N, C-alpha and C positions, 0 to 999 in steps of 0.2 A: 911811209908816204901814202900808201894805198888806204890805210885806215883814216888818215886825215881827209882824204878825198870823200870817203863815204860818210864822214861826220859833218860835212858842210851842208848848209840849208839850201836845197834846190827845190823850190816850190813848183817848178815846171814839170816834174815827174807825174805821170798819170797813174791811174789805178792799176793797169796791167803791169807796170814796172814793179810795183810793190808786191803784187801777187807772185810774179816770177821770182822776185828776190827771195821770198820765204819758201818758194817751192809749192805754192798752192795753185793748182790748175784751174783755169776758167774754161768751162765747156765752150766749144765752138758752135755746136749744133744742138738742137733740142732732140731728146730721145722720148720714146713712148713713156718710159718711166718718169721722166721729168713732167710730162703733162699730167700723169696720174697724181704725182706728189703735189703739184701746184693746185690741181682741181680739188683734191681732198683737203689740202691746207686752207684754201680759200673758203671751202664749205665749213670747216671747223671754225675759222675766224668769224664767219657770219653767225654761226650758232653761239659763239662766245659773246659777240656784241649783243645779240637779241636776249640771251639769257641774263646777262648782267644789267641790261637796260630794264628788264622786268623786275629785277631786284630793286633798282633805284626807284622805279615807279611804285612798287609795293610799299617801300619805306615812306615815300612821299604821300601816298593816298591813305594809308592806315595810321590813324592817330595813336594807336598802341605802340608804334615804333618811333614816336617823336621824342626820343631820348638821346643823349650824347653817344651812348654805345652804338646805337643803330645808325646814327648819322655817320659815325666813323666807319661802320661796316658798309654803309652806302657809298662812302668815299672810296672804300676798297673795291667795291663793285665798279666804280668809275675808273679806277686804276686798271682793273681787269678788262673793262671795255676798251680803254686806251691801248692795252696790250694787244687785244684782238685787232685793232686798227694798225698797230705797229707791225704785227706779224703779217697782216695782209699787204702792207707796204713792202715788207721784206720779200714776200712771195712774188710780187710784181716787179721786183728789182733784183732778181737772182739769176743764176745760170748764165747763159750767154749775154743777158742784159747787163751783167755786172761790168763788162769791159767798156760799155758806152757811158757809164756813170761818170760824172765829174766828182772831184774829191768832196765838194760841198754836198752833193747828193748822197755820196757814200757815208759821210759823217752824219747826215740827217737820218739815214737808215739805221745806223747804230745807236744814235742818240735817242730815238723814239723807244727802242727796247730798254735802254738804260734808264730812261725816265720812268717807264712803267714799272720796272723792277724796284727802283728807289721809292716810288710812291707806295707800292705794296708793302715793302719792308717798313717804311716810316709809319704807315697806317697800322700795321701789326704791332709795332712798338708803342704807338699812341694808345691802342686798345689795351695792351698789356699794362701800361702805366695807369690808365683809367680804371681798369678792373682791380688792380692792386689797391689803389687809393680808395675805391668805393667799397670793396669787400672788407678791407681791414677796418673801416669805419662802420661796418655792419649796415650797409645800405645796399639796395638792389640797383638803384640808378644814381649816377653822379648828379650833383647839384651844379655842375658847370653851366654857366650861362650860355645863351645862344651866341653872344658876341665872341666869347672865348672859343667856342667850337668852330665858328667861322674863321677866326684868326688862325686856329690850329690847322684847319684844312688848307687855308691859303698858304700857310708856312710850309706844310708838307709838299705842296706842289711847287713852291718857289725853290725849296732845297732840291727837289727832284730835277727841275729844269736846269739848275746850276750844275748839278752832278752830270747831267746828260751832255752839257756843253763843254765840260772840262777837256775831253780828248781832242775836240776840234779846235779849241782855242790855244792851248799851250802844252798839254801833256800827251804828245804823240811822238812818232819816231821819224818824222820828216827830216830832222836834223841829225839823226843817229840811226842809221839803217841797221846796225848790229843789235839795236834794241827793239826791232820790229817783232810783233807777235805773229804766230803762224795761223791762229784762228781768225784774228782781225788784223790784217797786215799793216794797217796804218796806225794801230794802237801801240802804245809803249808797253813793253812787258812789265816794267815797273808799275805802271798804272793798273795793269791786270792783277798784279800781286796785291796792291793796295785795295783795289775794288773787291777782290774775292775775300781777303782777310777781313775787311770791314763788314761785309755782309755775313760771313760765317760767324764772326764775333757777335754780331747783333742777334743771329739765330740762337747762339748759346745763352745770351742774356735773357731773351724772351722765354726760352725753355725753362731757365732757372726761375724767372718771375712766376710763370704759370705753375711750376712745381710747388713753389712756396705758397701760392694762393690755394691750391688744392689741399695741401697739408693743413693749412689754416681752416679751410671750410670743413674738412673732415673732422678736425678737432672740435670746432664749434658745434657741429651737428650732433655730437654725442651728448651735449648738454641741453640741446633744444628738443630732444626726442620726446620729452614729457609734455610739451606744449604744442597744441595743434597748429597755432598760427606761426610759431617759430619753425616748426617742422616744414610747413608749406613754403615758408620763405626760404629755408635752407635748400629744399628741393628745387625751387625755382632758380636759385643762384647756381646750384650744381649743374642743372640742365643747361643753363646759359653758358657756363664755363666749359662744359663738355663740347658744346657746339663750337665755341671759339677755339678751343684746343684742337678740335678736328681740323678747323680751317688752318691753324698754325702748323699742325702736323703735316697736312697735305702740301702746304707751301714749302716747308723744309725738305720734304721728301722729293718734291718735283724740281726744286731749284738747286739742291746740294750737288747733284752730279754735274750740272753745268758750271757751278762755281768752283768745284774741285778741278774740273777740266781747265778752266781759266787760270787757276792757281798753278797747276802743273805746267801749262804753257808758259806762264810768266817765269817760272823757276828753271825749266829745262829747255824751253824753246823747241827747236825741231826734234830734239831727242824725246820729247813727251808724246809725239805722234798724236797730238790732240785732234788733228783734222780727221782722224779715222772715226771718232765717235762723237764729234761735236754736233752733227745733225740729229743724232738720237737724243742727245741732251736737250737740244732746242725743241724737239717735238714734245718731250716730257714737260718742259717748262711751259710750253704753249697750252698743254692740257690742263695745267693748274688753273688757268683763267676760267675753265669750264667747271671745275670741281666745286667751287664755293656755292653757286646756285643750287647744285645737286645736294650739297650738305644742308643748306637752309631748308630746302623742300622736304628732306627726309627727317631732319632733326627738330624743326620748329613748326608745330602744328598751325600756329597763327599765320606764319609766313606761307605755308602750303595752302591754307584756305584763301589767303589774299591772292596768290598766284592763280588759283582756280577761278576766283571772282573776276580777276582781270581778263583772263582768257574767255570766260563766259560772257562778259560784257562786250568784248571785241567781236565774238561770234554773233551775239544778239544784235549789235548795231550793224554788223555786216549784213545780217539777214533782213533787218528792217529797211536798209537801203535798197535791197532788191525787190521788196514788196511795193505794191501800189499804195500810196498814202491814204486814199479813200477807203481801201479795204481794211487798213489797219484801224481806222476810226470806227468803222461799222462793226467789225467782227473782233472786238477786243476780247481776249480769252477770259474765262472765269478764273477765280483765285486758285481753285484746285488744279487748273490746267496750266498755270504759269510755270515757266522754267524755274528750276531751283535758284538760279542766280537772281531772280527778281523778288523772291520771297525773303522777307527779312528773318534771318535765323537768329537763334539765341545769342550767338557770339558776335552778331552784327558784322559779318564778313561778306555781306552781299554787295551787289552792284550799287544798290541805292545807298547802302551804308558808306561805301567808298566815295560816292559822289557827294553825300552830305558832309563827310569828313573833309573833303577837299574845299568845301565852301566855308567851313567853320573857321573862325580866326581865334577862338579861345585858346589861351596858352595851356599846353598840356604837359609841361615838363615835370610837374609834381604829381601826376596821376600815377596810380599803381598799375601793374600789369597782371 
């Protein structure tokens, strides 16, 4: 009789009821530790947003990145930027604030993180398929049209939004309290099992695809070592693959602990003690959104030069706004006194190069890198 009572759908229960039901305590007051955690968390979120915004601007401004693979990496940066906003929203709706949330606000808080994770995983899977198709056909860049890339990116976000809305629409524990998760008290444990297994399986598939690509590239490089052009092409492919593989590896390392925690919570419930280490897993997952811009700046020389050019241009324009306009016209510096960012370098990664590229409309999908 008691079981049937708890299996009825009572949508009038508030957030506090579900937290108490699974034994997850909501803090009543703020502690100094809470203020430090939220302050550091919001600072990290701001850095994540700015860093990934710079990646997106770099890909947009530099025509050398106007290829499907880089558009997908730019979309991944957009997913990481979205993750930064999602974590900031989580920071501003946690602790004692949790008890005043409505169920709709609580679901939105979780859905934002689910959407960012799904978008990142879908992007990595799309990159894996694109690299496999391109390298197997002995090409550096895919011949995929702009329209297909746009449709692919739209499809990725559509699937991500749908997956983020699943728990709030029908797959929750509001009608079955015995199925409630301890990490996310309104989520169904069966949904967490499905969610964790799906993502872990996707990780395994992507690792297998990249492993096959690396084996194939190594095999082909043995036969191209006698031809300079083929050797340069092979090195370019290998370097790009190493960069993407580092992105994939960082993503798997940062998200696997959290997914395993969700899986254990779904399988064991309170016996998993998932609440003990869920916060540490969340911090590691949040750091992943900052890793990709660091990898790009260290591994990709062209991306690094573009970052420096963007920062140089921002500093220069900020300095010009503080100057008197008449003084700028009268005392224009000589060529040898100009900052490095205004001088057009051999690789055309200067401010003037970026501005020129932004104005050009010539199609660049078939240009070499």
